[in-house]
C-alpha positions in Angstrom: -63.6 -34.2 12.9 -60.0 -34.9 12.4 -57.1 -32.7 13.9 -53.9 -31.8 11.8 -51.3 -34.3 12.1 -48.1 -33.1 13.3 -45.0 -32.5 11.6 -42.4 -35.7 11.7 -39.8 -33.7 11.6 -40.6 -31.0 14.0 -38.8 -32.5 17.1 -35.5 -33.4 15.6 -35.6 -29.6 13.5 -35.9 -28.3 17.2 -33.6 -30.4 18.3 -31.1 -29.3 15.3 -32.4 -25.4 16.1 -30.8 -25.6 19.9 -27.5 -27.2 18.6 -26.7 -24.6 16.0 -27.4 -21.8 18.7 -24.9 -23.5 21.2 -22.5 -23.8 18.3 -22.9 -27.6 18.2 -22.7 -28.1 14.3 -21.9 -31.7 13.8 -24.7 -32.3 16.2 -27.2 -30.1 14.4 -26.3 -31.3 10.9 -27.4 -35.0 12.3 -30.6 -33.9 13.7 -31.8 -31.4 10.5 -30.8 -34.1 8.0 -33.3 -36.4 10.4 -36.0 -33.8 9.9 -35.4 -34.3 5.8 -35.6 -37.6 6.2 -39.2 -37.1 7.7 -40.1 -34.2 5.7 -38.3 -33.6 2.8 -40.6 -30.9 2.1 -40.0 -28.6 5.4 -38.5 -24.9 5.0 -37.0 -24.3 7.9 -35.1 -28.0 7.9 -33.7 -26.9 4.8 -32.3 -23.4 5.3 -30.7 -24.4 8.6 -29.0 -27.2 6.1 -28.4 -24.0 4.0 -27.0 -22.1 6.8 -24.8 -25.5 8.4 -23.1 -26.5 5.0 -22.1 -22.4 4.1 -20.2 -22.5 7.7 -18.3 -25.1 7.2 -17.5 -24.5 4.3 -19.9 -26.6 1.6 -20.8 -23.7 -0.6 -21.9 -26.1 -3.5 -24.2 -28.0 -0.9 -25.6 -24.4 0.1 -26.5 -23.6 -3.2 -28.4 -26.6 -4.5 -30.1 -26.7 -1.0 -31.2 -23.1 -1.4 -32.2 -23.8 -5.3 -34.2 -26.7 -4.1 -36.7 -24.6 -1.9 -37.2 -21.8 -4.4 -38.0 -24.2 -6.6 -40.7 -25.0 -4.4 -41.5 -21.8 -3.1 -39.9 -18.8 -5.3 -41.0 -16.4 -2.7 -39.1 -17.4 0.0 -37.7 -14.6 1.2 -34.5 -16.3 3.5 -33.7 -18.7 0.4 -33.0 -16.0 -2.3 -30.9 -13.8 0.8 -29.2 -17.3 1.2 -28.4 -17.7 -2.1 -26.9 -13.7 -2.7 -24.5 -14.2 -0.3 -23.4 -17.7 -1.7 -23.4 -15.8 -5.1 -21.5 -13.1 -3.4 -18.7 -15.0 -1.9 -18.4 -16.7 -5.8 -17.5 -13.1 -6.8 -20.7 -13.5 -9.1 -22.0 -10.1 -8.2 -24.6 -9.2 -10.7 -26.1 -12.6 -9.6 -25.9 -11.6 -6.0 -27.3 -8.5 -6.7 -30.4 -9.6 -8.6 -30.8 -12.7 -5.7 -30.9 -9.9 -3.2 -33.3 -7.7 -5.2 -35.7 -10.6 -5.9 -36.0 -11.0 -2.2 -36.7 -7.4 -1.7 -39.7 -8.2 -4.8 -41.2 -10.4 -2.3 -40.4 -8.7 0.9 -39.6 -4.5 1.0 -39.2 -4.4 4.6 -36.5 -7.6 5.1 -34.1 -5.9 7.0 -31.4 -8.4 5.9 -32.1 -8.6 2.2 -31.4 -4.7 2.1 -28.1 -5.4 4.4 -27.1 -8.1 1.9 -28.0 -5.9 -1.0 -25.5 -3.0 0.0 -22.6 -5.2 0.4 -23.3 -6.4 -2.8 -23.0 -3.0 -4.1 -20.3 -2.0 -2.4 -18.5 -4.7 -3.7 -18.9 -3.1 -7.3 -18.5 0.0 -6.0 -21.9 1.7 -6.0 -21.0 3.7 -2.5 -24.5 6.2 -3.2 -26.8 3.3 -3.7 -25.0 0.9 -1.2 -25.8 4.0 1.4 -29.1 4.0 0.5 -30.1 0.2 1.2 -27.7 0.2 4.8 -29.6 2.9 5.9 -32.7 1.0 5.0 -31.6 -1.6 6.6 -30.6 -0.5 9.8 -34.1 1.5 9.9 -35.6 -1.8 10.2 -33.4 -3.3 12.8 -31.1 -1.1 14.6 -29.8 -4.0 16.4 -27.4 -5.5 13.5 -24.1 -4.3 14.2 -22.8 -5.1 11.2 -25.5 -3.2 9.1 -23.8 -0.1 10.9 -20.2 -0.8 10.1 -20.7 -1.3 6.7 -22.9 1.9 6.6 -20.2 3.3 8.1 -17.8 1.6 5.4 -20.1 2.8 2.5 -20.4 6.6 4.1 -16.4 6.8 4.2 -16.4 5.8 0.7 -18.1 8.4 -0.1 -16.8 11.1 1.7 -19.0 11.9 4.4 -16.5 11.0 7.3 -18.4 12.6 10.1 -21.7 10.1 9.7 -19.2 7.2 9.2 -17.6 7.9 12.5 -21.2 7.8 13.8 -22.1 4.4 12.2 -19.3 3.2 13.5 -19.7 4.1 16.9 -23.1 2.8 16.8 -21.7 -0.6 15.8 -19.5 -0.9 19.1 -22.0 0.7 21.7 -23.9 -2.6 19.7 -21.3 -4.9 19.7 -18.2 -3.7 21.8 -15.7 -6.5 20.7 -15.3 -6.5 17.2 -12.0 -6.1 16.2 -12.1 -4.9 12.8 -15.5 -2.1 13.5 -12.6 -0.4 15.7 -10.4 -0.6 13.2 -12.5 0.9 10.2 -13.6 3.5 12.8 -9.7 4.1 13.3 -9.3 4.4 9.5 -12.2 7.1 9.2 -10.5 9.2 12.4 -7.3 8.8 10.2 -9.0 10.6 7.4 -10.7 13.4 9.5 -7.2 14.0 10.4 -7.6 12.7 14.1 -4.4 9.9 14.1 -4.4 10.4 18.2 -8.0 8.9 18.7 -7.2 6.8 15.7 -4.3 5.5 17.4 -6.8 4.3 20.8 -9.3 2.6 18.2 -6.6 0.3 17.0 -5.1 -0.3 20.7 -9.4 -1.3 21.4 -8.7 -3.4 18.4 -6.1 -5.3 19.2 -7.8 -5.8 23.3 -10.9 -7.4 21.2 -8.8 -9.3 18.1 -7.5 -12.1 21.2 -5.4 -14.8 19.3 -6.9 -14.4 16.1 -4.2 -13.8 13.6 -6.4 -12.4 10.6 -7.6 -10.0 13.1 -4.4 -9.2 14.3 -2.7 -8.3 10.9 -4.9 -6.2 10.0 -4.8 -4.4 13.3 -0.8 -4.5 12.8 -1.3 -3.1 8.8 -3.5 0.1 10.8 -1.1 1.1 12.7 1.4 0.7 9.6 -0.6 2.8 7.9 0.2 6.2 10.6 3.6 4.9 10.7 3.3 3.7 14.3 5.5 0.5 13.1 6.6 -0.6 17.1 2.7 -1.3 17.9 2.5 -3.0 14.7 5.2 -5.0 15.5 4.2 -6.0 18.7 1.2 -7.1 17.6 2.7 -9.4 15.0 4.8 -11.0 17.4 1.6 -11.6 19.0 0.2 -13.5 15.9 3.3 -15.9 14.6 3.2 -16.7 18.2 -0.2 -17.5 18.0 -0.1 -19.7 14.7 3.6 -19.7 14.0 2.9 -22.6 11.2 1.8 -19.6 8.6 4.5 -18.4 6.2 2.3 -15.1 5.7 2.2 -14.4 9.1 6.0 -14.7 9.1 6.6 -12.3 5.8 4.3 -9.4 7.2 6.2 -9.6 10.6 9.6 -9.4 8.5 8.4 -6.7 6.1 7.4 -4.7 9.8 10.9 -5.6 11.0 12.3 -4.0 7.7 10.7 -0.8 8.0 11.9 -0.3 11.7 15.9 -0.9 10.3 15.9 -4.6 12.4 17.4 -6.1 9.3 19.0 -9.5 11.0 15.9 -10.4 12.4 13.7 -9.5 9.6 16.2 -11.8 7.4 15.5 -14.7 10.3 11.6 -14.0 9.6 12.0 -14.5 5.7 14.2 -17.1 6.3 11.2 -19.0 8.7 8.7 -18.2 5.7 10.5 -19.7 3.5 11.2 -22.8 5.2 7.5 -22.6 6.0 6.9 -22.2 1.8 9.8 -22.6 -0.3 8.0 -22.5 -3.5 7.1 -18.8 -2.6 9.6 -16.4 -4.8 8.2 -13.2 -3.0 9.5 -14.7 0.0 13.2 -14.8 -1.6 13.3 -11.7 -3.1 12.3 -9.9 0.1 14.8 -11.8 1.9 17.6 -10.9 -0.4 16.3 -7.0 -0.5 16.7 -6.1 3.3 20.1 -7.5 3.7 23.0 -8.6 2.0 23.3 -11.9 0.9 26.0 -13.7 2.6 27.9 -17.1 1.6 25.4 -19.0 4.3 22.5 -18.2 1.7 24.0 -19.9 -1.0 21.4 -22.8 -0.5 18.4 -20.3 -0.8 20.3 -18.9 -4.0 20.6 -22.6 -5.5 16.8 -23.0 -4.5 16.0 -20.4 -5.9 17.7 -20.9 -9.1 15.8 -24.3 -9.3 12.6 -22.6 -9.2 13.7 -20.4 -11.9 13.5 -23.4 -14.4 9.7 -24.2 -13.9 8.3 -22.8 -17.1 4.7 -21.7 -15.7 5.9 -19.0 -13.2 4.1 -15.6 -14.0 5.6 -12.8 -15.5 5.5 -10.8 -12.6 6.7 -13.5 -10.0 9.7 -14.3 -12.5 10.6 -10.5 -12.5 11.0 -10.6 -8.7 13.1 -13.9 -9.0 15.9 -12.6 -11.3 15.7 -9.2 -9.3 16.5 -11.3 -6.3 18.8 -13.7 -8.2 20.5 -10.6 -9.6 20.9 -9.3 -6.2 22.2 -12.3 -4.4 24.8 -12.6 -7.3 26.0 -8.9 -7.4 26.3 -9.6 -3.5 28.8 -12.5 -3.8 30.4 -10.5 -6.7 29.5 -12.5 -9.5 28.4 -9.8 -11.9 28.4 -11.4 -14.9 25.9 -14.1 -13.3 24.2 -11.0 -11.8 23.9 -8.9 -14.8 22.3 -12.1 -16.8 20.1 -12.3 -14.2 19.0 -8.4 -14.5 18.7 -8.5 -18.0 15.9 -11.2 -17.6 14.1 -9.6 -14.6 13.5 -6.1 -17.0 12.7 -8.7 -20.0 9.6 -10.2 -17.4 9.1 -6.7 -16.1 8.4 -5.0 -19.6 5.8 -8.3 -20.5 4.0 -7.1 -17.3 3.5 -3.6 -18.4 2.7 -3.7 -21.7 0.5 -0.7 -22.3 3.4 1.1 -20.0 5.4 1.7 -23.0 8.0 5.3 -22.1 6.4 8.3 -24.2 10.1 10.3 -24.7 8.5 13.6 -27.1 5.8 13.2 -24.1 8.8 14.0 -21.6 10.6 16.3 -24.1 7.5 18.3 -24.7 6.6 18.5 -21.0 10.1 19.5 -20.1 10.1 21.7 -22.9 6.7 23.4 -21.3 8.3 24.1 -18.0 11.3 25.8 -19.3 9.0 28.1 -21.5 6.7 29.0 -18.7 8.7 29.5 -15.6 10.9 32.2 -16.8 13.0 34.5 -14.9 9.9 37.4 -15.4 7.5 35.0 -14.4 8.6 33.5 -11.3 9.7 37.0 -9.8 5.8 38.1 -11.0 4.2 34.9 -9.7 5.9 34.6 -6.0 3.9 37.2 -4.8 1.3 34.6 -4.6 2.9 32.0 -2.3 2.7 31.0 1.2 5.5 32.2 3.4 6.1 29.1 5.5 9.8 28.1 5.2 8.1 24.4 6.5 8.7 22.8 3.3 11.9 21.5 1.9 12.0 19.7 -1.5 14.5 16.8 -2.0 14.1 16.0 -5.7 16.3 14.4 -8.8 16.7 11.6 -10.1 15.2 8.2 -8.9 18.7 6.5 -7.1 20.3 9.4 -6.7 20.6 9.5 -3.3 17.4 10.8 -2.2 16.5 8.6 0.4 19.8 8.9 2.0 19.9 12.5 2.0 16.4 12.7 4.1 17.3 10.0 6.6 20.4 12.1 7.3 18.9 15.7 7.8 15.8 14.1 8.9 17.8 13.0 12.1 18.1 16.6 13.1 15.9 17.8 16.1 13.7 20.4 14.2 13.4 18.2 10.8 10.7 15.4 10.5 10.4 13.7 7.1 7.0 13.4 5.3 8.4 10.3 2.6 7.4 11.4 -0.8 4.6 13.2 -1.4 2.4 12.8 -4.6 0.4 15.8 -4.2 2.1 18.3 -6.5 2.7 15.1 -9.0 -0.8 14.9 -9.1 -2.3 18.4 -8.4 0.5 20.8 -9.7 1.9 19.4 -13.2 -1.4 20.5 -14.9 -1.3 23.9 -13.2 2.5 24.2 -14.6 1.5 23.0 -18.1 -1.5 25.3 -18.3 1.0 28.1 -17.1 -1.5 29.3 -14.3 -0.1 31.0 -11.7 -2.7 33.4 -11.1 -3.2 34.3 -7.4 -6.2 32.0 -6.6 -4.7 29.0 -8.6 -1.1 29.3 -6.8 -2.5 30.3 -3.5 -5.3 27.0 -3.3 -2.4 24.9 -4.7 -0.4 26.0 -1.5 -3.3 25.9 1.2 -4.1 21.7 -0.4 -0.2 21.4 -0.1 0.4 22.5 3.7 -3.0 20.5 4.5 -1.1 17.0 3.0 2.2 18.5 4.7 0.9 18.6 8.4 -0.9 15.5 8.2 2.5 13.7 7.0 4.2 15.5 9.6 2.6 17.3 12.0 5.4 18.7 13.7 9.1 20.0 12.5 10.2 23.3 11.8 11.5 22.5 8.5 9.9 18.7 6.6 11.1 16.6 3.9 9.5 15.8 1.0 11.9 13.6 -1.1 9.5 12.7 -4.2 12.4 12.8 -6.9 9.7 13.5 -9.4 8.9 17.0 -7.9 12.1 18.3 -10.1 9.6 18.5 -13.0 7.8 21.4 -10.7 10.6 22.7 -9.5 9.7 26.7 -10.7 6.3 26.0 -9.4 7.3 25.2 -5.8 9.2 28.1 -6.0 6.2 29.9 -7.0 4.2 28.4 -3.8 6.5 28.3 -1.5 9.1 31.2 -2.1 10.6 30.5 1.2 10.9 26.6 0.8 14.2 25.0 0.0 15.0 23.2 -2.8 18.0 20.5 -2.8 19.0 18.8 -5.8 20.2 15.1 -5.6 23.1 14.6 -8.6 24.6 11.3 -9.6 27.0 10.4 -11.8 25.1 9.2 -15.2 26.3 5.6 -15.3 26.1 5.0 -12.1 22.4 6.3 -11.7 21.1 4.2 -14.8 22.7 1.2 -13.9 21.3 1.4 -10.5 17.9 2.2 -11.7 18.5 -0.8 -14.1 19.4 -3.4 -11.3 16.1 -2.0 -8.9 12.7 -3.3 -9.5 11.2 0.2 -10.2 7.8 0.4 -11.1 8.3 3.4 -13.9 7.4 3.4 -17.6 11.2 4.0 -18.8 13.1 2.1 -16.3 13.6 -1.3 -17.7 16.2 -0.4 -20.5 19.2 1.1 -20.8 18.1 3.3 -23.7 15.3 4.7 -22.4 17.2 5.1 -18.9 19.6 7.1 -20.2 17.1 9.7 -22.2 15.6 10.0 -19.0 18.4 10.9 -17.4 19.5 13.4 -20.1 16.2 15.0 -20.0 16.3 15.2 -16.0 19.4 17.1 -16.2 18.3 19.6 -19.2 15.4 20.5 -16.9 17.5 20.9 -13.7 20.1 22.8 -15.8 17.2 25.5 -16.4 16.4 25.6 -12.9 19.5 26.0 -12.0 19.9 29.2 -13.9 16.3 31.2 -12.9 15.9 29.7 -9.5 17.6 32.3 -6.6 20.8 30.1 -4.9 19.6 30.7 -1.7 16.8 28.8 -2.4 18.4 25.6 -4.4 21.2 23.6 -3.2 22.8 20.8 -5.6 24.5 17.8 -3.2 26.8 15.7 -5.7 26.2 12.1 -4.4 29.6 10.5 -4.8 31.4 14.2 -3.1 28.7 13.0 0.0 29.3 10.0 0.4 33.2 10.4 0.3 33.2 13.3 2.7 29.6 14.2 4.4 30.5 16.1 7.0 31.2 19.7 5.5 28.7 19.0 3.0 26.0 18.4 5.8 27.1 21.6 7.8 26.6 23.3 3.9 22.8 22.0 3.6 22.3 22.6 7.5 23.4 26.4 6.7 21.1 26.6 3.6 18.4 25.4 5.6 19.0 28.2 9.0 19.6 25.5 10.9 22.0 24.9 13.7 24.6 22.3 13.8 23.7 19.0 15.7 25.5 16.0 15.7 22.3 13.7 15.4 23.0 14.1 11.6 26.1 12.3 12.2 24.3 9.1 13.4 21.8 8.6 10.7 21.2 4.5 11.7 19.4 6.0 14.9 16.8 7.4 12.8 13.9 5.7 13.7 11.3 6.5 10.7 10.1 4.7 8.4 11.4 4.5 5.3 9.3 2.5 2.5 11.7 3.3 -0.8 14.0 0.3 -2.2 16.8 2.6 -0.4 15.4 1.1 2.8 18.4 -0.9 3.7 21.0 0.9 2.0 19.9 4.3 4.0 20.1 2.7 7.4 23.6 1.0 6.8 26.7 3.2 7.5 27.5 6.0 4.7 29.7 3.5 2.3 31.6 4.4 -1.1 31.0 1.1 -2.5 28.6 2.4 -5.0 30.7 5.0 -6.1 32.0 3.9 -10.1 30.1 0.8 -9.6 29.3 0.5 -13.4 33.1 -0.6 -13.7 32.3 -4.0 -12.5 29.4 -4.3 -15.4 31.6 -2.8 -17.8 32.1 -6.1 -20.3 27.7 -6.4 -20.2 26.1 -3.0 -20.3 27.5 -1.5 -23.9 24.1 0.2 -24.7 24.3 1.9 -21.6 28.1 2.8 -22.0 27.1 4.2 -25.8 24.5 6.2 -24.2 27.1 8.3 -22.6 30.1 8.2 -24.9 31.6 11.2 -23.1 31.9 9.4 -20.2 33.7 6.0 -21.3 
């Protein structure tokens, strides 16, 4: 009787497995190839070679190896799981799901197959199905921290925040040094309204991230999302020190510095990024819009001009390029060149948004409807349903009319907080206003929902500003929902306001042609005239931009009196206000108040004929 012959590849295979466990990847590959040379049909050796190929970025070798195993042994679950991972990394989502399901067809209790299927389903936003697969995975293998992490992510997506928190905490208990899990935990805490604990989770993520730039950037973004820009800045400083050759790290760092108002250092960081990657148009765009372009920047402007001669630039990047060059030539006082580039920028922007055609009739009909619904009688009858909270303060009007500047100044007062631009009333309020649903239940629910959102954005402050310009559409509903709230309309001269919109990168369907901008301006002011007539004078105040920047103190005293707030000299020092601004006006809003934007249109008069024709009475 003959004893079975030993596998001639077993010794090198064992050595390869040990080397892989110890992180000696090159040695592991050499040994596994020796094992396969002795026994080409060895499934364990083939699986190990495929794993090594995946770890070292040779995805096609991994795929071919997995496929070769399956050709010989179609029931090899590990090969199906490996193939699913390959398809997922190649963004071939349907094939990835198919491969994972094939694995489970051969072994329904394979924890890793359920895990891979779960994350593939997440990629396709099949979130409820993903929850089920990931729950099955952790029940079969309760020691896999990544399965708990992804389960938490799936649960958060379907709105089950408390369960998500539990899954993330279990992942951390199993693997206390995974920075991404702490970030995920913190983001779920934010969603649940617990920013204090979220801050602690993000801080723990920093401690675990070590010197891994990708992890540090993700933590920085998490800090930015909760307004903790100082912490984000600190984290990104560490990232650029660790890997100073990465232009994207410098761009992220510069963006945070810009948010904080550190424009000089931000500009230096953008210049460093450009030095590392002089072909990335977005870097020039960000640099030119975070500071005034000066003569020493001429070489950068010339470099960007040369980039613009390339015919293959995508429309979105071409739009950024021409906005940046328009801004630069405007700063140089070269107005003809500036307007030439602004025209090109707007032309390219129209190409990037072909479906966003401005519907003039829809806007006019909406404004007609607001005027018809919010009569003095309707307002008087419906205000009894609203909230008596005095916290909301609405700053509204046309974009580029001074709303950001006014919020920056007002929120410098110690009793005022700024919530930025909240979209709540645009999303929830306009349908209610159009339908004329001014009953107690509807108005009460709208007010309660808005106050929750306001509290999340600004937990403190006797007054909280919401400077969403488009709230001008629902000023009547605002008064119904919040009879004690104050509404401030920022008004600016038509030619300057419309020109500013045209020369600023703004994602609005009307913003890329003088004719449409002028139409929008007239319709906005038609509705504002109605609000001025029907809203109580102690709840509605109008501030004219040109008058405000010319002599601000008397207007500020009028604003604070309107808000029932005492005078405080802090409002005269708005540049010291450290809050983050995320609108195109963030550079201007942190400069000394200046008058150079008044009658700016005259600089461009020879090249804005269409705009001048729209307002013949102002020429």
